[in-house]
C-alpha positions, 0 to 999 in steps of 0.5 A: 374613179377608183372602185373603192369610193369610201376614201373618196367620200371622206375627201369629198363630203367636206368639199361638197358640203352635202352634195355627195351623200355617200352610200356607205354613210346612208346605210341603205336607202340609196344603194341596192343591197341584200338587206331587204327581207322579202316575205313570199310568195307575194300576191301584190307588188310592194308599193316601194318597188322592193322584192321585185327581183328576188336575187337583188330585192332592193333593185328598182325600189324607191330612194335608190340610185339611177343606172347609167348607159354611159359612164359619167363625164366628171369635170374634175375629181370633185364632181364638177359638171363637164367642161369643154374639150379646151378645159374652158366652161361650156357655153351658157345653156340660156345662150344655146337655147336662144340661138338654137331653139327659137319658137316655130310652129311645127305640129305633128300627127301625135296629139297633146294627149300623147305628150301629157301621157308621156309626162305622166309616165315620166313621173312614174319612173323617176323623181330626182332627189334634192340635196339633203342640206338645202341651199340657204338662199337663191342660187343666184345670190352672191352668197349662195352655196356654190357646191349646191348650185348650178345656176344658168348664166344669162347674157346681158343682151338676152332678147327676153330676160334683159328687160327684167335685168335678169342675168342668172336663172337659179338651179339647185344641184340634185342629190347623189350617192356613191355606189360602186365606182361612180357617183349617182343621182337618186330617184325618190320613186320606184323605177318600175311602171307601176302607177306610182303617180297614183299610189305613191312609192311609200307605204305611208303615202299610200295609207294617206291616200286611201279612203279606208272603205270599199278599197277606194282612194280618197276624193273631194266631190264636185258637181262634175264628179270626183277629184283628188283630195286637197293636200293637208298642208300646201305651204310646202308645195309649189301651189301654196296659197292656191286652191285646189292644191291636189294630193296624189301619189306624186307631188308633181300632180299640180304642175299643170291642169292637163297633168292633173286631169290625167291624175284625176282620170286614173283616180276615178278608174281605181274607184270605179274598179274598186266599186265593181269588185266590192259589189261582186265580192261582198266578203272582201274587206277594204284591204283586199278590194284595194289591192285587187283594184290596184293590181288591175289598174296597174295592168291597164296602165301598163297595157295602154303604155306598151300596146297603144302609146309606145308605138308612136314614141318608138315606131310600131315596127320597132315595138314589134321587133323588140317584143314590147307590145303584149299579146296574150299571156307571156310565159314565166320564162319571159321574165329576166331576173338578170335584167337591171330594170332601174331607170337610166340617168341617160333616159330621164335626164336625156333622151326622154326629155325630147317630149318637152319640145312637143309641148304646146304653149297654148293648150286647147280647152273644150270642143266645137264653138266653145273651144278656147286656148289657154296660155300654159305659162299662166297655169303652172301649179294652179290647175283648179281654175280650169279643171274644176270649172263647170265641165272643166275636166271634160273640156281639158281632156277634149282639148288633149285628144283633139289638139295636135302636139308639136313635132320632136325637134329643136323648135320650142314654144316661148311658153316653155323657154320663157314662161316655165313656172311663170310668175308676175313681176312687180310691174305685172309682166309675166316671166318664168324660167327656161325649161329647155335651158334647165334640161341641158343644164341638168344633163351637165349636173348629172355628168351626162357625156357629150352627144358624140359619145351617144352617137357611138353608142347608137352605132354611128361613127364618132364625129371628128369635126362638125361636118361629120354630123351631116349624116344625122343633122341638116347643114343649117343645124351643123352650122348653128352648132359650130357657131355655139360650141368650140368643138364637136365633142362639146355638143350636149347630148340633149342638144344634138339629140333634138336636132337629129333627123329620124332614122325612119319616117314612122320613128319619133326620135332620132337614133341617139335618143331612140337607142337609150329610150327603147332599151329602157322600155325593154328593161322595164318590160322584161325586168319587172317580175310583176309585169301584168301578162307574165303567167306562172307566178303566185301573183299572176293573173289567170290567162282569161284575166290577161286576155280581158285586160288587153281590152283596156284602151285610152279611149275606154278610160275616157269613156268610163270616167268622164261624163260627157264623152259620147265619142272618142278617137279610136286612138286618142294619141294621134290626130283624127284622120291620120292612118284612118283614125276616127271618132267612134261611139264609146259603146263600140269600144271593148271593155275589161270584163271585171266579172272574171274577178268574182269569187265563186265558192271555194274557187278564188279569182286567182291561181298559181299557188299560195301567197302573202296577201299583205 
């Protein structure tokens, strides 16, 4: 498409009826610009992600467009989804899932905590905006706005949905902006790994969540400890009419009980750290305590992600080769202001969604003789009944650390492909939508190119025929693809990526997913000026503080914030017994020494120059 998009916007807006919100018309929030004014130097990262890259201050801030690894593949000049090489529509994503993604139990050595932690990270780096002009009716209605909808057609003989007479699954197209020569989707949250799921991506959100005393976040108190506060108005949320309906930095907090448990864990960690800092430094006001606690918690979170969790996603050897795992302080020169830290559409809509195939349809709650399994489909947007039952938080987290996840492959649990966002039908039978079909359809909505192009990006030869895929796929998988798609170029990125074999035994992802995901974590690491272990900046921690922050671990997080944990797996992201992983006493795990943040007279617990506090 032409480099100057302004004339295209004039032509397209009447046709797309609000689907395309042109960058020049939105005057800033969507497109990075030089209009952001940064006070400096800053001690604390702005909550909206601005002023991170001082050369491009709006790069990575909330409400800005995603970036691309590969150019978008538009179906036509009006932004239609990708078509088959023959020019015909691609096969129904529901049909693809039915034929290619059956339910098969295939557990892996990672735990369910690994998967749900991955969901928390996903909510930290992207939330795709919905259209500004909302669809007036369901996307499967005959009079639905076709430009704002991208519904999933369901074959009349579908083995599950036919019993409900369902021939369509509704799906709304996401919001876009025109920046440069391409149309792009917009993320409503910051593009950095900055715990925005806890603190929000806008100042007004952060203010709403703060208690106003002692640097704490607001909570609701229960017998088992503190939980996130109730949202002020639940009517506009998916959990409307159900209690509790939690409020947090990210609106998806209530999506499932396990995710809400992790949000609760980090909420408690913030307030624990704030309590220690306030007691040590009685002259600090609420603002100072809050900002210092937030700074520490974000550092703990970043360290656990990069040092402990990421090795099981990308492979420990690869994490080491790329210099991703922090070891001690990193010099200021390690930060790269020429690196674009924005989240890639190919990651959030493509490669990173591989984790969906690892979800357990029945999640374990509790330990020992009291352990039970709960159907995931019965708990979407209603975490309270499980989480706030007596001992509920402990029980959910015990299940997460001791239940194995599914493997990353094309075998999907029916709770994901039939009961996602489930609700009861009039006759009492439960049925939901299909997350895997949505994943594929969303890739088309976002104009992701086909799997073959991502093969080339990953250094693999372009396939000319289906048999050329045998270098990464098994014979049965290739035959299954041939049965569904007309041409090898038609294969969706998400479908081909899930079916790939691993490059190495210690890798979770196949080569095409690996290529885009590892690059993304590298850019989040070295393109984030506020990444916790960089020294030499006005906002930097001292070297001693960095060393102690590197004692943070997922196990310590559990022990410090949940009554009832006496022992935890040394690495809660992998099953006990794998590579010597075993349960260890909580008091044997190292802990972050917060006394290093105590101010002594005229020696503040920070260094490296003057700064703006607020």
